[in-house]
C-alpha angles and dihedrals in degrees: 000000000000092000090048090051089052088063099050098083113030091077088059104033095044091063100057099065089052098049095099091050092046092049092049094049098041100035092230117162122243088254091054090048088050089054089052091056092044097047098074092047091051088050090052089056095043098048103034093079089055092062098080090046092050092045092055092053103036102021122255093263095054091042091054090049089052091050091053090050090051090048092053090048093051093049091050091049091056086062089072106095096230131105094231090053091049092054094040093049091047090053090052095049091048091053092047094049091047092057097040095046091050094052097051099071091052092047091050091049090051099044100037108021096161095052101027094127094051093044088051087058091051097053091040087056088055089048091054091048089055090051092050093049091049093051097041099042098038098091096038091050092049090049093046095046094042103243143045091242093056090047092053092046093051090078088070088085092060091050092050091049090053091048093053092046093047093051091051100041106026119125112269121205128183112252112259133186109269112251116228109265115242121180128356101076118154091254091053092047091051088054092059116086090206091062090052092047093053091045094050092048090050091049097048097046091042089053088062091047094053092045085058093047093046106034115010095096090048091050091048092050087053086061090056104266120137123252092252095046092048089051092049092047090053090045091051091049092051091044091056087057087075091073099048094039089061097037099045097075089051090049090049090056093060096073136049090259140000100263098100092048092048094050092048095054093045091051088054090052091053092049092048094052093048094049093047098045105028112019124083116285091255088071096054097101096046086049091053090050094049092047091050094048091050098045095044091051093043095053093043091052092046090057091041090056089060092061096037094050095053131068099210140029090247091057089044090056093049094045089047091055093048095041097047094037096051093031096054092044087057091042091057089070091067101063090036091055092049090049091053091047091052090047088055089048096235118169129260089253092068093043089052091051090052092051094048090047091055089050090053092050090049090052089055092054090044091061089062102034092047095062117113098256133125141203115232141155113252127217091272091057095253125133113244140170116235 
């Protein structure tokens, strides 16, 4: 699971530091580049709800293996130096990550029910490490291999390694007759305010994450930093996420619910954005650190809420599909909005206000999603919140 998590961000974070180079070599407009950053997030939202359906028919283990194979294929396709291949490969990796990322919370809930929140922090830490490697190594790999397309395709090797390891080490359960499903249908989930609250928190904080993956280097270069320095600053910010991704579930256990932890990490995100985009240049590295601590903790807690707000692994899988499907569809609006703003040549002041506004909205959802409540099926087979 940790090795799988390591593969769920390089395909996204490795693209952002190369956007200026891709735009220069392909002649794509800023709006087309914005669509390129939005496409994988839309795919996350579109394909995440398919994960529970695929898992019921193929088994979660085989479905995850298929997602890794699709991820490797998409990464390899981006190695073809053509615009259509770049967009096609990006669509494939978005679909693969949407399915794989949705399956992991349910697998953790099933395999390690007592420590599901802490294990979520562990594989989220691996996920953040993958994102940091993708951001930090993107430009050096492209320079070493001679082109941005070859640099993007090089991540295929990591995906294939995860596929081989998963097939050899994945959990294996004897086939059992499927029990009739009672409670937890999509219609019932949509009727539960708690499911909406978790989904909207996931979407708002993920919007900030994908703005970082898609546009942070571009925004930093607008402040006068070089392409390489902007990539390393993003990489450092994502690397710091390792610490908070692992620590956030422990922090969440200290209180009666997760609201204090959620508000703390979101406040760090707000401070990080302001220091990076508005404060004097001397504050850029503290800003990168604060942003990383906040976003690592925020994403880890968002995934932790999926396992804490459900009573069984089956419900966790269904809530994961709804939360990540709807949440990522909402999150896609963030990088799209920033792309449109850059196309209109608005200043960093307005972009910063947008980012801080999204943080404020996410805090509002956190106050509801962070309460100590849980979805479960009652004795009559109906889904209820307790």
